[in-house]
Each structure stands twice: as structure tokens, then as C-alpha cells.
N, C-alpha and C positions, 0 to 999 in steps of 0.2 A: 365393646368385648373384648377380652383377653384371653390368652392361652398361654398353658405352660410347657415348656419341652426343656428337658433337662434339667428341669428345676428352676427354670428362667421363664419370666413372665414376659410375652410378647405381644405388642399392640398390633392392631390389624394390618398397618402398614408394614411391620416388620415380617408377620406372617406371609403377607404377599411378597415380599422382597425375596424371603426364604423359599417360597415356592417358585420364584422365578430363576433362581440358583440351581435348586434341584432340576428342574426341567431343561434348563441351558446345559446342566453338567450330563444329562441323558441325551441329549442330542448329540454333544461332542462324543461321548463315550461309542455311541451308534455309528456316527460318521467315522470314527478311528476304526471300528471293527470292521465296517463296511471296505474301508480300504486297506486292511490289513488283515487279510485272511487267517494267518497264523492266530490270530486271537480268537478264533472259532474252534477252540480245541476243548470244550467242555460239554458234559453231559453225553459223553460216548461211553457206554459200557460193552455194547454187543453189537458188530458189524452183522455183514448179510450172510444168513444161516439158510440151509436148505435141509432142515430136519424134519419139516411136514410137508402136505401137499402143496403149501405156499411158502415163498421166501419170506422170510423176515428180517426186517433191520430195526436194531433196538427191540427185539422181540415182539415187534407189531409186524401184520401182514404188509409185504411191500411188492409191488407190480413192477418188473421192469419194462420200461418203455424206452428201447434204445434205438440209437443211429449211429452209423459209420461214418465217420469223416476222418480222412487219414492227413494227418500235419504236413506230411511230405508232398502232398498232392496239391496243396492250396497256397498260395503267396500267403507269407506270414503276415502281410497288412491285413489280409482278409479273415483271420484266424476268427477275429472276435465277432465280425458280420456273421460268418457261418453258423457260429455258435449260438449267437443270438437268434436267428432264424430257426435252428433246432431247436431251442427252448419255448420259442413262440409258436411252435407246432404242437407243444404239448409234450415233449419228450422229457423224460429225467436223467436220461443216461447217454455218454457217449462213449463210443468204442473205437479204439485205434489200434493198428498193427504198427510195430517197431522194425524199419528196414535196416536189417544188418549191413547190407552192402553199401548203403549210404552211411552209416556211423562208423564202419570202419572199411574206409575204402582201401587202405593198404594195411597188411598184417600189423597189428600193434599202433597203427596211426587211429584215434578216435576222433569224431566230430561229434558235437552236439550244441553247435552254435548256430545263429541267425535261424534258417529255415529249418534246421535241425534240433531246435531247442525243445527237447522232449520236457523238460520241467518246466519252462516257461507255457507249455501248451497245457499241461495240468494245473499249473496254478491259475490260469485262464479259467479253464473249466470249472473249478473250484468257486472262483471268485463270481461265476456267473451262476450258482447253484446247480451245476450238472454233476451226476455221479460219473465214474468212469470204469469201464471194464477194459482191463490191458491185456493186449494181446504181443508178447514180447517175442513170439517165434520159438526157436530161432528160425524156422520155415514160415513164411507167411502165405504162400499162393499168392493172392491178391491181384492176379495179371500182371505181375512185377517180373522184371527180368530173374530168373533162375529163383524164383519164390523168395526173393529179398536174399538168398544165399550169396556171398562174395566169391566172386569169379576166381579169386585167388587161389580158391581152396581147390580149383580143377588142376593146379599146378602138379598136384600129388597124382601120379599115373595109378594108384591104386585106391584113390579117394573111393568111399563110400560114404555119401551125403546121407543125412538123417539115419546112422545107424550110431551103435559103440564103437565102430572103428577109430583106434586111438588119435588118428590126425584129425579126424572131426570133432571128438569129444574135447580135444587139446584146444581146438579154436573155439568151441562155444564156451568152454569154461572161461576162456580168456575175455570172450565178448560179453558173456553174463556179468564177470566181475566188475564191469563198466556201467553195464545198462541198468542191472538190478540195484545197484548202489543208488542210481538216479530216481528209482520210483519208490524205493523201501519208504523214505520219508514223507511220501505223498498217499501211504494207504491209509485207510478209513481210521485204523486203530491209532494212527499218530496225527489224527485231525485232519487227513488229506481226502481228497474224493475219490480213491481207488478202491473200490468194493469187491472187486473179484479178478482174478487173473487167469489166462487162458492158458493152458499146458500144451505146448506145440500146437499144430494147425492141421484137422482133418487127417490126423495120422492112419486112421483106418483104410483111407485109399491108397497108402503105400505099403504100410506095416510089412516091412522086411527083417525087422530085428526087435523080438519080444521085449529086450532088456533095455531098449531105446527111451520109452515113454516113462518108465522107472527112474531113468538116468536124468530126463528133463524135469521132472516133479521134484526129486531131490537137488538139482541145480538151483530150482528157485527156494524152496524150502530153507537150504542151507545157507541161502545169502540174505535171508531176512523176510521172504515173502510170507505173510500170516492171514492174509483174507482167503476168502473162497476159493477154491481152485475150479476150474471149469474144463471139459474138453468140449470140441466142436466137430462134428460128422454128418454125411449124408447117413441115408437110413443103412446102406450098405455097409459102410464105414463103422458105424455103432458097434458091429459084431467085434471090431479089431482094434478101435481106436481108443478105447477108455484106458482109465490107470485108477488104481485104488486110491480112493480118498479125492478123486475129482469129480464132481456132477458132470454128467454126459448130457450135451444138448444137440439139438438137430438142426439141420441147415436144408432148407427146401424152397419151392415157388408155389407150386400146387400142392394143395391140402390133401393127403390122403389117410383118411381114418386108421388105415393098417399101421402106418408109420407111428402114429401116434399112441396106439395101443402097444406096439412094440417099444417104444420108450417107457409106458407104464409098467410093462412086464420086466424089463430089466431094471427099473428104479421104482418099485412100489413105495406109495408114500412119500414120495420126494417131488418137489416142483418141476414143472415142464417148462422147458423154454427152446425157443426157435432163435438160435444165436445167428444165423443168417437166413432172415427172410429175403428172398433174392427181390430187390424191387425192380429190377431191369435186367440188362444183360451186357456183355462185352462185345466189341467188334473188331473183325478182322480183317487186313488189307486184302482186297479182292472179293469182299463177300458184300453184304448189306447191313443197314442200321438196324439194329434191334428196338424193338419197343414192346412194352409191355403195358398194356392199355390199363387206365384207372379204373376202368369197367370192371376189369377182371381183377384188378388188384385188391380193391377195398372189401368185396364181400369174403375174400380169405382172411384178409386182417382183421374184419369183424368177427368171423368164426374163431380164429384163433384166440381172440379176447374173450369171447363167450365161453370158451374152453377154460378160462383161468389161467391162459398159459402167458408167461412173458416173452417179449419180443424183442428183436434187435433188427431193425432194417438196414440190409446191405443191398444198396449203400442207402445213406440219407442224403449225401452229397459226395458225387463221385471226385470231382475235379479234373485233375490234367496227369498223364504221363510225361512230365515234361523231360527235356533230355532225350536220352537212348534208353529209359528206365522201363519202356514196355515190354511185357513178355511174349510168349508165343504158346499156341495150342496145337496138339498133338493127338490127344485122345481119339482114336476112330479114325485117323486120315493117315493118307499116305504118307506124307512129309508135313512137317511143322508149320503152321500158318502164322504169321506176326500179328500182334495186336496193334491197333490204332494209337495214334498218340493221345487223342481225348478219351476220358473215362468219365464222360456224362452220363453213362450208364444207364439212360433214360430214367434217372433218379427223381423223387420228389423235388430237390433242389438242383437246379440245372448246373452245368458246368462253370457258368459264370455267375451263379449265384441267384438266379431267377427263381420266383415261384413258378409253380406248375399246378395244373388241374389236380394231379395226385396229392401234392402238397396241400391243397386247400380243403380236399376230401377228407384227408388223412387227420388234418387239425381240427375238423368238425368232429369226426370221430373220436379222436384222443382228448377231445374238451371235455367227454363224459368221464373221464378216467383220471382227469388232472386233479392233483392234490397241491395244498400249499407247500410251496419249497423252501422258503425261509420263515423262520419265526424270531420275535424279538421277546428277550425275556432278561430283565433287569438290566437294558441296556446293550445286551449281547446277542449279536445274530447268530444262529447255528441252524444247520441244517436238519430238516426234519423228515419232508417227504412222506409223511408217514400217515397224516389225517385225511381219509378220502372225503372230504367235503367239498363239493365243487366250486372251484374258484374260477375267476376270469382268466384267459389266458393272456400273457402279456401282448401288447400291440405288435403288429407286424413292423418290423424294422423296414425303412424304405430300402429301394431297390436302387443300383448304382447306374447312372446314366451310361450311356455308350455312344460312341461315334463313329461314323464311315469316314475315316479321315481321308484327304486326297490322295490319288496314287503317288507312291515313291517311286520316281524315275529312277532306273540304274545309271548310275556315273561311271564307275570303274569296274574291273575284273582283273583278276590274276589267275593263272591256269593250275591245276592241280600239281604239274610238274615244277612251276615256279614255287608253288608252297611249301614244296618239300625242304627248302633251306631253313624253315622255321620248326621244323620238327626235329625229335633227335637224331642223332647220325645213324644211317642204316645199319642193321645186323645181318652179318655176312653168315650164310648156312648152307652146309653142303644140300641138306634136305629142307622141305618145307616144315616150318615150325608153327603150330596153331597160336593165336593171339595171347592166349593165358600163360604160354611158357616163352615167350619173348624176354629177354632180359631189360626190360624197362620199367620205369615206376618203383624204382628201389629194389628190382627183382622181385616184384609183384605180378608181373606181366600187363598185359593190355586188357582192359576190360570190356570196352566198348568202342563204337565207331568203325572205322574201316581200316584194313592192312592192306599195303601193296606189296605185290611179291614180282620180283623182277629178275629175268635170266637171259642169257643170251642163247638164241637159236641161230642154225645155218640154213633151215630148209622150212617149207610151209608143210602142209600134211593134215592128218586127223589128231586134233586135241580132245582128249577125252578126261573127264574129271573124274570117273569112278566112283562118282558121288563123295569127292572129298572137300567138295565147296561147301563151306558152313557161314552165311546161306546162299549169299548171291554173289556173281563176279562178273564184273564188266573185264571184258578181254581187249587188250591193246597190242598192235604191231608197231614199233617207233612210234608211239604215242597215238598211232590212227586205231579208232574203234572198230571192233570185229565182231563182237557178238556179247550175249550173256549165257554164263553157266549158271544153273541153279539146280533146283531137285527135280525140276521137269526136262529140263534141257542139260544134257550131261555130254554133249559131243559138238565140237564145231570144227569148221574148216580153215585152217590158217591159210593165208593166199601164199603162193610161191614168191621168193624175192631172192635178191643176190646177196651174197657175203654175211657177215653177220648183222642179226638184227637183235633188237629188244623186245623181247615178250613180257609183257605187265598184266597181272591179274590184282585189280581194286575188289578185295573181298569185304563184303559189309556183313557185319553182325547184325541181324533184323532183330533180334530180341531172342532171349533163351526161353527155353520151354519152362513154364511156372507151376504145372501140374502134372501128374502121371509118373509113369515109371520109369521114365526117361532122363532123369534131373543128372545122373551121372555121366550122359554121354552129350552133354550142352559145351564142349570146348568149340571155338569157332576160328574162323580163318580158315587156312588149308591144315585139313586134319591126315593127311596121308599123301600119296604120290599122285601127280598128274603126270599122264602119259602123252607124248607127242610121236607119232607113228609107233605106237605100242612100246617106247622105251621112256622110263621115268626121268623127267626133268631134274636138275641137277644145279648146285651153286647159284643160289638166290641171295639178292640184296633185298632185305625186309625192312619196309619203313612202316612204322607205327602213326596212324593217323586218328588218333581218339579223340581229336578236337575238343581237349579240356580248354579252361578259360585262359590259361596261360599262352596257349597256343592262339586262341583266337585272338587275344589282346595283342600278341606280337605281330600277328599277320595284319589287324587293321591298322597299326600305327606304322607299318614298314612303307619304305618308298617304291615298292617294285608293281605299283598298280598300274592299270593302262586305262586309258579312256575308250569309251564304247566307241569311238570313232574306228578304232582296232578291232577287226573280226576276234572275237571271242573263241578260245578253245574249250572243250569239254573234256572231262569234268573240270569245273573252275568255281572260285566264289565270285560273287558279284555283291556291288556295295551299292546303296542308295542311302538318302536320308527322309526319313518320316519328319515333318514339321507339325510341332504341336503349339497351338496358340492357347493361351490359358489353361486351367487344371486338366492334366491329363486324365483320360476316360479310358475305360477297357474298350478293346476293339478286337476284330477278328481278322487275320492275314487270309486273303485268297490269292491263290497262284494258278488261273487257267491258264496260262500261257507257257508254263513250266511243267517239267516230266516229273522227278523225283529228288529227294534231299531233305537238306537240313536247314531249318531258319535260325539265327541269332538276331536279337535285338539287345544293344547296347549291352554285349556280350554275354547275355543269358541266352542259352539254350533253349529255345520253344518245343522242338521236336521234330520229328520227320513230317514230310508231307509225301504224298504219293498220287499221281493222277488217276492211277487204278481204282482209288476211292475204297470205301463209300466217302469217308471224311474229305471235306473238300475246304475246310478252313483250320486256322490254327488259332486258338485262344491267346491273346495278348492283354495281361494284366495289366489296367491303367496305373498302377504303383510302380512298375519296372519301366514306365516311360517318364520324361522329364519335358519342361517346359522347352520350346526352340527344338534344336535339332536332334533327332534320335538317330543313331546309327543302326542300319539294317543290313546285314550279311547273309547271303543266301549261297549254300552249298549245292551246286547243282550238278546232276550227273549228265544231262544228255541236251537239253534246250532251254530257252527262254525266250520270252516277247518283251524282256528289258523293262517290265512293269511289275510294281509290287503293288495289289489293290487290297482294300480295305473293307469291311462290311460290319455292321451294326450288330448283326445276328449270325449266329452260327448256320452251316450246311453240313449236316451229318450223312448227305446222301440219301439214296433211297431205302425206304424202310420196309423191315418184313417184322409180322409178329413173332414173339418168341414163343418157340414151340416147345 
């Protein structure tokens, strides 16, 4: 039997060979497009729209099943693992904030590499078939220091954050010039995953300038943002947080039918979305660990979906406030309370990436709404997410093993006072200067960590802070500990002594408030006069101890450490070695014999610990360890038992149900 192609007569053997060639070409083309997402830029006519009671994508109904995972809270080596687990849960959309304070740590100095490679994160989401809702701020809340705003903004004594004050808008424009140009090529209309962009964040709860939201909206549009714009507020904030041309969405945990009705009233015949469905809650030092049970959560999510509402789980995976990045909470409290280091949030995927009961129940629920996420046509792979035919969910990725390593014994120590030689030279000032206005970091001030204020005294007596300590000060006379000044203790007795003595106040920035009306008041260190016997102290030597990587590296490689045979003095830095045989695995550090401080492992700042709890362990990602010896350095304020312990599971402390 023969066949004719292009006028040529082919034998059966030739036809079979031609068929094999066509099939091989198709497989090669598919593999190429799968590994080169930029080739998936076809068949796109219309992105996400909100012109009827349901969202549409490519003019077909589309339900957003979203989850928040912040790239800056997850070790980069685990980005893919966490996003694959999100996809396996049946979600189709990733939402993330963008932290201005990390991307522009000094005015005009921008960082978008390594852990902060936003574009790599967007490309990864696209390659896994996830859409993206981008929330670039500039304010993000997020239980993050100053809601993500860089502290150098506060050097201006007249600064009015989140307004059209010229000092703020100038800085926003400069930041958006950099960050928005990174996002624009990844929009849906350009073949990328971004289907929507949020204008600011919960502005209705701040709402001090009616021109501000239009300014932010225009700042996005003028830089090339063309996808659907959204705003996000709680019910009370909806009255003031919207801006013309952006779809308003709502944030809540417990479903109130009146809130849904209100959303319908202000936006009839438009899609309804819960932008932040709070899957858990944050924790504060000195409090309890919040849990929001799966039994409470699942019926609410089920009801939201029955109402044809789109949803974003905040958080789907919380991660960790590594370093000094955790914020503080002040609404309804007499004084701010700092957030803990863990951002586990009691989310469906735990801090270390483990599945939870919530995860499995949500996966079962979302499986009924799951749609085919990739189609192959003519050898090209392209996103569709549109056909709501039941499809099996991806298999669950495996969970990373963890280890409780043998305790690391502290081998050497160096006192705070001896470590000062590795900091910048002290700044001399007649009066106290808050950390943001110190002439350090190329005149951007000090953002995080501790600041030591030293002055000479000639008598003892009553030391009064006048509530000018932000947030907590260890007080020393000639390097001997006298007591603590903070929001609750504002007076100490300084013992009498002979001649001139050195009074030292080691002041910690415990985390700037990230939500509420007090953002402009978040300067740290000493923010005013300290009185001794009613006389203001003068003539300070001020040391900036921000514990940045360069300082930690200088300190760790210095020859000034003493062995533990010598009695350590406090505060101090303590060094031990964690030996890892075989492939490094995740673990948790436990410090039951210590009081308060910061842990560094191989130079990376894991965050703060504090025996006051609730959090009792610090997450150590396996990719931050290596085979053999790993250097562990602990800054401890007051006491140590000389051992660093490890656990294979976290301890977040005694629990309380979210109210």
C-alpha cells in the first residue's frame, strides 16, 4: 500500500519513518518549551478581568485559589519545594509582598540578587504553572519591621509615611523605578504569570491622605503595569481604602454575611474576593502561640467557595522572620509588643515545610475545584487554568528529613566590650541620637540591632528614662549590670561610687510597629533625654552594633576570643561548632540555659530568641549548613549554660485559640 505526500509516492516503511520524525520533533519542541517558559507567549488575548460577577481570564470564568508565600521568608533553596507543595494542594495563584526595606537597605542602593531575586521567583512560579498576584507596597504590613518601609525614611524629622508628603513620594518613586521595571516583563500580557497587582495595602486602616492612593495607582500605571489592579482591606477599611479603577477585596478570618453584603453593595456585579483569609495568626514575645484549628477553618473556606468568591490564604506558608525583620504590634496596647522570630502562623504548610491537618483537608476541598493547568497544543505548552473539569492533583512532594544534632559545646567567648573594636568608631554627641539619625551606613543611619550609649557619671541616684528608651535597655555602670529600662520599667537606682564612672545603656530595637497609626513614631534607640537625679545626661559616645554580616565575619575571624576556662562576662558573643556528618538536614536550635539574644550560623542571622517565650526553638534550614564543622555564634545578654541544643521538631510554646 502506498501514499502520496506533496506529490511524492511513499512506501509503508517511508511513511512509518516520517511519522517517527514528526513525533520526535513534537517531543523535542515540548521539552524545549517546558524548559524555556519564555516560549509560552501565545494565545493570550485578554488577562484577568472583573467586569461581571465572576473573574474571567481569556474571557472564560476563572476562580482564584491563591496562597501567600513570601520569597524573603523562605530560604531560596526551598522556593521550589514550597511552591510545588502549594500546587499539589490545588491552588492556582501565588501572592507575594515585596519588602522595600530589604530591596533598598540604603537610599539608592538596590538589592535583587540571591534571596531577593524577585524575577527568579516569578519565573519559578510561571514554570510551575502558578499565576501571581503581586503586592509591591510600598507599605506591606506583613508583621515585618515598619511594614516593609526602610528605616532611613525616618531620618527626616518631618516624615509623614504613607502620604503625599514630598519626602515620601520622592523615595517611593525612586524605589518603584527599580522594582516595577523588574515586574513589568512578567505580566500576563507579556507572557508572564502576573495576573493582578495590588495598590498599596490596607490603606483604609490608615487613611490620612485622600491623594495618596491615586498617587500609588498612577505610580504603577505610569511605569507599565497593565494587569488588573486590586486593593485589600478589612470591612472597616473598605470605606476609605479603595481607589477608582481598582477592584476592592476584603480581609477576614471569621465569615460575617454583613461584610459580604457590604462588598456587594459597593461593587455590584463584580467578582468578590477574600484577599487575606487568615489561616492562623502571629505571635508576640511574652504571649502564647496562636492556633486556629482546622475544624474552625475548613467550614469557613467551604462557605467562601460556595458563595462563588475567590480566595487567597494568608498565609499558605509563613516561613521565618530571619534576622531582625520581625515587626511589633501596638493596636489597643499601652506599649508595642514585638513579634517572635517564627512566622509559622499556624499555616497549612508549617515553618519548615511540613504538611498539616489543615493542608490535607484543604487539598481535599480544593480538589473539587481543580482545573487542568497546562495544555499542549501543536507542541507548545501554555497556561489555561480555565477548563473546570475535575483533574487529579499533582502528587504530594516528599517532606525533608530533619535531625536533632548532638549539642554544640561553647568553646570560646568574647565580651560585648571587646567586640566594639570590630564596629565603626563611636560617634560623639552632646545629646542622645536615635539610631536612624546616626552618621553610619553611608549616612543612612542604623536600621536594626543594638546601640550602645556611654557617658561619664560622678554620682549614683535615680536614673529616669522618661519613656525615651526604644525599646529595651540593659544598664551598666563600669560594665557591671544594674538593670533593665523598657516601656514598663522607667526608673532605676544607680549605686553610689567614687570618682568618674562610665554609665552604659545598651538599647535594643525589638522591632518597629508594622500596623496602625503610629508608623511615624518608630524611631529607635534613645529618642530623648535620660535623667540622672533630674539632670539630663550629656556627652555620649554612641556605638552602632547592627550585627551585619561584615561585622559578624570580622568578629568570628578575630584572635581576641577567650576559652570557656575564663569566666565569661555579659553581654557577650559565644562560639561553638555544630558537626554535620553526611548531607545537612533541617534542624531547630534550643537554648534552655540561655536568656535573650541572637543566633548566627555560618554568618547567617537566624533571628532573636528570648526565654520569655512563647517560641522556644529557632528554625535552621539544612541548605544553610554544610558537611563537617559549622560555626554557631550566639550573642547573649545575660546568662548561658554553655550548650547549644538541637531538636528535630519545633517548640512554639503554650497555645491559645485565635479569638
